C-alpha positions, -999 to 999 in steps of 0.1 A, spaced: 468 634 164 476 596 163 444 587 145 450 615 119 486 603 114 475 567 110 448 576 84 473 597 65 499 570 65 473 544 53 460 568 27 492 568 7 502 532 15 499 511 -17 498 477 1 462 462 -2 460 457 35 461 495 40 426 499 26 414 469 47 427 486 79 412 519 69 378 504 62 377 487 95 373 520 114 344 534 93 321 535 123 345 551 147 326 579 165 357 599 172 364 599 135 329 607 123 323 635 149 353 655 138 349 674 105 386 675 97 393 639 107 363 626 87 374 646 57 409 631 59 393 596 62 371 601 32 401 613 11 420 582 23 391 559 11 391 578 -22 428 575 -26 425 537 -27 395 538 -51 383 505 -37 346 500 -46 340 484 -12 339 520 2 315 533 -25 282 524 -7 295 539 25 305 571 8 272 573 -10 251 568 22 265 600 37 261 620 5 235 645 19 236 682 13 237 702 45 234 738 33 268 749 44 305 744 34 317 710 47 351 696 44 338 661 50 311 664 24 336 678 -1 359 649 6 330 623 1 322 639 -32 357 640 -45 364 604 -32 334 592 -52 352 607 -82 378 580 -77 353 552 -74 353 542 -111 318 528 -113 284 540 -128 269 540 -93 292 569 -84 280 588 -114 243 581 -105 248 592 -68 266 624 -78 239 634 -103 212 627 -76 232 648 -52 232 677 -77 194 676 -77 190 681 -40 181 717 -45 197 747 -29 211 727 0 235 710 -25 247 742 -41 278 746 -19 295 716 -33 281 717 -69 316 725 -83 331 695 -65 304 672 -79 309 686 -114 347 679 -113 341 644 -99 316 637 -127 339 649 -154 367 627 -140 343 597 -139 326 602 -173 351 620 -194 323 643 -204 313 678 -195 277 687 -205 278 717 -181 278 725 -145 240 728 -140 221 698 -125 197 698 -154 225 694 -179 239 665 -161 205 649 -156 197 651 -193 232 637 -202 227 608 -177 192 600 -191 207 597 -225 238 577 -215 228 557 -184 217 525 -201 248 504 -206 272 532 -194 306 520 -183 331 541 -165 365 540 -182 394 525 -163 413 558 -166 399 591 -155 387 617 -180 405 650 -184 396 676 -159 390 712 -171 423 731 -167 409 755 -141 400 726 -118 428 701 -127 453 717 -104 431 715 -73 420 679 -83 456 668 -86 466 686 -54 441 665 -35 453 632 -49 490 635 -53 512 618 -27 530 646 -9 560 622 -3 563 611 -39 593 623 -57 587 655 -77 593 653 -115 626 670 -124 623 704 -138 640 711 -171 666 738 -170 659 767 -192 678 767 -224 687 730 -223 678 709 -252 674 739 -275 698 746 -303 
């Protein structure tokens, strides 16, 4: 419980030292052997978007043939690593055959966020797009628009639960 609370606290901490402290525990067995805890950790790394974590996230990007909270978190965290190597890794993941099917939708959303493009949700469509765009491709500083049906779940993953909520407009106000 203490490790989870620490990870969660560091996840939404904007001080640069928060990422440094998070990254120090990347080899902790207690963390890596627990599906829920490792998922929380990968989301925390993604929250910071620091490219120092990119290689670590890519190394564990292996399809396992079943739903995995940790694998989903790795994929979505890579969607916050604004670099062409994230795009390349996610497209390679899509081509891992049937074992990668469980998280194909997650990879699709992460790729749309990274590239601002949506050639389709099939691995071949992304491979063709990447072949045509890879040379000289630069990931924009700001994320691309996520399709509406996936935007809500993407935002839900990355919004700080303690951040103030935007004020709702009262009905009828501002209209004449």
